[in-house]
C-alpha positions in Angstrom: 87.5 -0.6 -56.4 87.4 -4.3 -57.6 90.3 -6.7 -57.9 89.8 -6.8 -61.7 92.0 -5.3 -64.1 90.3 -3.6 -67.4 92.4 -3.7 -70.6 91.4 -1.0 -72.9 92.0 0.2 -76.5 92.0 4.0 -76.4 92.0 6.5 -79.1 95.4 8.1 -78.5 95.7 10.4 -81.6 93.2 11.8 -84.1 93.5 10.4 -87.4 92.7 12.1 -90.8 91.0 9.5 -92.8 91.2 5.8 -92.0 92.5 5.1 -88.5 95.8 3.1 -88.2 97.2 1.1 -85.5 99.4 3.9 -84.3 96.3 6.1 -83.5 95.5 3.8 -80.5 97.1 2.7 -77.3 96.7 -0.3 -75.0 96.0 0.6 -71.3 95.4 -1.4 -68.3 93.7 0.0 -65.2 91.6 -1.3 -62.3 88.0 -1.7 -62.8 85.7 0.7 -60.7 82.9 -0.9 -58.7 79.5 -0.1 -60.4 77.6 2.6 -58.7 73.9 3.0 -57.9 72.0 2.0 -61.0 75.1 0.9 -63.1 76.0 -2.4 -64.4 79.4 -4.2 -64.7 79.8 -6.0 -68.1 82.5 -8.6 -69.0 82.8 -8.1 -72.8 83.0 -11.3 -74.8 83.3 -10.0 -78.4 83.8 -6.7 -79.9 82.6 -5.4 -83.3 84.8 -3.7 -85.8 82.6 -1.3 -88.2 83.3 0.9 -91.0 81.6 3.8 -89.1 84.3 3.5 -86.5 86.5 5.6 -89.1 84.0 8.5 -88.8 83.8 8.3 -85.0 87.4 8.5 -84.6 87.9 11.5 -86.9 87.1 15.0 -86.1 84.9 15.8 -89.0 81.4 16.5 -89.4 79.4 13.5 -88.9 76.1 12.0 -87.5 77.7 11.3 -84.0 80.2 13.2 -81.9 84.0 12.2 -82.4 85.3 9.8 -79.8 87.3 11.7 -77.1 91.0 11.2 -77.0 92.3 8.9 -74.4 89.0 7.2 -74.0 88.0 3.6 -75.0 87.2 3.4 -78.8 83.5 3.5 -79.2 82.3 0.1 -80.3 79.6 -2.2 -80.2 80.1 -5.3 -78.1 78.3 -8.3 -76.5 79.0 -9.3 -73.1 77.9 -10.8 -69.8 76.5 -8.9 -66.9 78.6 -9.6 -63.8 77.2 -7.1 -61.4 73.8 -5.1 -61.3 73.0 -2.4 -59.0 69.3 -1.6 -59.1 68.9 -2.1 -62.8 66.4 -4.2 -64.9 69.3 -6.5 -65.8 70.5 -9.4 -63.8 74.0 -11.1 -63.5 74.5 -13.7 -65.8 72.5 -12.2 -68.7 74.1 -11.4 -71.9 73.5 -8.1 -73.5 74.5 -6.2 -76.8 75.2 -2.5 -76.8 77.6 0.4 -76.6 80.5 -1.1 -74.4 83.5 -0.1 -76.2 86.6 -1.7 -77.1 87.8 -2.9 -73.5 87.6 -6.1 -71.4 85.2 -4.8 -68.7 82.6 -2.0 -69.0 80.9 -0.2 -66.3 77.9 1.7 -67.6 74.0 2.5 -67.3 71.4 0.6 -68.7 70.9 3.3 -71.5 74.1 1.8 -73.2 72.4 -1.6 -73.6 70.6 -2.0 -77.1 68.9 -5.4 -76.4 69.1 -8.4 -74.2 70.7 -11.6 -76.0 68.0 -14.2 -76.4 69.7 -17.6 -76.1 69.5 -19.6 -79.2 71.5 -22.3 -81.1 73.5 -19.5 -82.8 76.9 -18.5 -81.5 77.1 -15.5 -79.1 79.3 -13.6 -81.9 76.3 -13.8 -84.2 74.9 -11.0 -82.1 77.5 -8.7 -83.8 76.9 -10.0 -87.2 73.5 -11.4 -88.4 71.7 -10.3 -85.3 73.8 -7.0 -84.7 74.2 -3.8 -86.5 75.2 -5.4 -89.8 72.4 -7.6 -90.3 69.9 -5.4 -88.8 71.2 -2.5 -91.1 70.8 -4.7 -94.2 67.4 -5.9 -93.1 65.9 -2.6 -92.3 67.4 -0.5 -95.1 66.7 -3.0 -97.8 63.2 -3.7 -97.0 62.4 -0.1 -95.5 64.0 2.0 -98.1 64.5 -0.4 -101.1 61.0 -1.7 -101.0 61.8 -4.8 -103.1 59.6 -6.7 -105.3 60.0 -10.1 -106.9 61.7 -9.8 -110.3 63.4 -6.5 -109.5 67.3 -6.0 -110.1 69.5 -5.2 -107.2 73.1 -3.8 -107.4 75.1 -4.0 -104.1 78.6 -2.3 -103.3 80.9 -4.0 -100.9 78.8 -7.0 -101.6 81.0 -9.5 -99.8 81.2 -7.3 -96.7 79.4 -7.3 -93.2 76.3 -5.6 -94.5 76.5 -6.4 -98.3 76.6 -10.1 -97.6 73.1 -10.0 -95.9 71.8 -7.7 -98.6 72.3 -10.2 -101.3 70.6 -13.0 -99.3 67.7 -10.8 -98.5 67.5 -9.8 -102.1 67.3 -13.7 -103.1 64.7 -14.3 -100.5 62.7 -11.4 -102.0 62.7 -12.9 -105.5 65.2 -10.4 -106.9 68.2 -10.6 -109.2 71.3 -9.4 -107.3 74.5 -8.2 -108.7 77.5 -7.2 -106.3 80.7 -5.4 -106.4 83.8 -6.5 -104.3 87.5 -6.1 -104.3 88.9 -9.6 -105.0 88.3 -12.8 -106.9 88.1 -14.7 -103.7 85.4 -12.5 -102.3 83.5 -12.6 -105.6 83.4 -16.4 -105.7 82.2 -16.4 -102.1 79.4 -13.9 -102.6 78.1 -16.1 -105.4 78.4 -19.2 -103.6 77.0 -18.2 -100.3 75.4 -14.6 -100.5 72.8 -15.0 -103.3 74.4 -13.0 -105.8 74.0 -14.0 -109.6 77.0 -12.0 -110.9 80.0 -10.2 -109.3 82.1 -7.5 -110.4 85.7 -7.3 -109.1 86.1 -3.5 -109.3 89.9 -3.6 -108.7 90.4 -5.5 -112.0 87.7 -3.7 -113.9 89.4 -1.4 -116.4 86.1 0.7 -116.9 83.7 0.5 -114.1 80.9 1.8 -115.9 81.4 -0.7 -118.6 81.5 -3.6 -116.1 78.4 -2.6 -114.4 76.5 -2.3 -117.6 77.8 -5.8 -118.7 76.6 -7.3 -115.4 73.4 -5.5 -115.3 72.2 -5.2 -119.0 68.6 -4.4 -118.0 69.4 -1.8 -115.5 68.7 -1.7 -111.7 65.7 -1.1 -109.4 67.6 -0.9 -106.2 71.2 0.2 -105.6 72.2 -0.4 -102.1 75.5 1.6 -101.9 78.2 1.2 -99.0 80.9 3.0 -100.9 80.0 6.2 -102.9 82.9 7.4 -105.0 83.3 6.3 -108.7 81.2 3.2 -108.1 78.2 5.2 -107.2 78.8 7.7 -110.0 78.7 4.9 -112.4 75.7 2.9 -110.8 73.5 6.0 -110.8 73.4 5.8 -114.6 72.2 2.2 -114.6 69.2 2.9 -112.5 65.6 2.1 -113.9 62.8 4.5 -114.0 61.6 5.1 -110.2 64.6 3.3 -109.0 65.6 3.4 -105.3 69.2 4.3 -104.1 70.0 3.3 -100.5 72.9 5.4 -99.2 74.4 3.4 -96.4 78.0 4.2 -96.3 80.9 6.2 -98.1 83.8 4.1 -97.7 85.3 5.1 -101.0 86.0 8.5 -99.7 89.0 8.5 -97.2 88.3 12.1 -96.1 85.4 14.5 -96.5 87.7 17.5 -95.9 87.9 19.1 -98.5 84.6 17.8 -99.8 85.4 15.6 -102.7 84.0 16.3 -106.2 82.7 14.0 -109.0 80.1 13.6 -111.8 76.8 15.6 -110.9 73.9 13.2 -110.2 71.1 15.8 -110.3 70.1 15.0 -113.9 70.0 11.4 -113.3 67.8 11.7 -110.3 65.5 14.1 -112.1 64.9 12.2 -115.4 64.8 8.7 -114.0 62.5 10.0 -111.0 64.9 8.2 -108.4 64.6 8.0 -104.7 67.8 8.4 -103.1 67.7 7.9 -99.1 70.3 7.9 -96.5 70.1 5.2 -93.8 71.7 5.5 -90.3 71.2 2.5 -88.0 71.0 5.0 -85.0 67.5 6.2 -86.1 66.0 2.8 -85.8 66.8 1.3 -82.2 63.0 0.8 -81.7 63.1 -1.8 -84.3 66.1 -3.7 -83.3 64.3 -6.3 -81.3 61.8 -7.3 -84.1 64.3 -7.2 -86.9 66.9 -9.3 -84.7 64.0 -11.9 -84.1 63.3 -12.2 -87.8 66.8 -12.7 -88.7 67.4 -15.2 -86.1 64.4 -17.2 -87.5 66.0 -17.0 -91.1 69.4 -17.8 -89.6 68.2 -21.0 -87.8 66.1 -22.1 -90.8 69.3 -22.0 -93.0 68.0 -19.3 -95.1 70.6 -16.9 -94.2 74.2 -17.6 -93.5 76.8 -15.5 -91.7 80.5 -15.5 -92.1 82.5 -14.2 -89.4 86.4 -13.5 -89.0 87.2 -13.5 -85.3 90.6 -12.1 -84.3 91.8 -13.3 -81.1 92.6 -11.0 -78.4 92.4 -7.1 -77.8 95.9 -6.6 -79.2 94.3 -7.1 -82.7 91.9 -4.2 -82.2 94.2 -1.3 -83.0 95.0 -2.3 -86.5 91.5 -3.7 -87.3 89.7 -0.7 -88.8 92.4 -0.1 -91.4 92.3 -4.1 -92.2 88.7 -3.5 -92.8 89.4 -0.8 -95.2 92.0 -2.7 -97.1 89.3 -5.3 -97.7 91.3 -8.1 -95.9 88.4 -9.3 -93.8 86.4 -12.3 -94.8 82.7 -11.7 -93.3 82.0 -9.8 -90.4 85.2 -8.8 -88.6 85.0 -9.5 -84.7 87.5 -9.2 -81.8 87.5 -11.8 -79.2 88.3 -10.4 -75.9 89.8 -13.8 -74.6 
């Protein structure tokens, strides 16, 4: 054992739908010394992501549910304090699956990449250089195949992924329209994220009419983070041979029972659409290259990254619910200290 104490945010109860603060507990326990081949990491910043809703729930998903009474699964960036026979050295900063806790004892397999020192803040490794920026970059270019002059529609356009998609669309020479949940977010997305038009879906009396008004010529790419009524409406604005990127389904609070809605089959057939799902876990081998390219864009001032940093682990239990209420301004991050 060491004389360090670890503060953890554990999943205490299984939610149905969006996890609330009551589903978590704060626990303090001694930190075990790393064993052979293990590393001890002091987390500096913890990520808050929409995907954590699925990880906390006990529904069919692309990854196993987080076991109860264990630290909440999360990406984090931290500093290696001790290393027993691994390829990492004390003093290095790393990004990976370290959970909602102050310290993490783990194996090198939990590390997704080393943090390359740069003029960007360390927290940027959870936003523009982390899963959010890399998801936007790989999904938009790999599945969207954007071409100059094309029209792009993005849901949750002011969010931690959508904010980057708008900027990447602008860099690719596309016209981007976004959907978001407030006038403040709509204004920021137009001013900072490359969107030419924004739709506040909470104020739109008819979401289909609002999308058609903002996108009179239709859309070549729909980057969807929500599903639900927005996706139902957007699919009917797609141009011939358009591409739909399904990156999230935040509009559906639960998938038990399976929600129903308008049927898209006819639209996919007649418009010859390509509808693809994107899961970042399939693309770990591309992280280094994508992060390096995004760092170049950020350092050159071509991409901005907004972060909302909550001070202290005590803010973590309610952070996922805060995210789904749309109260965050940019990427939501927990500062451990």
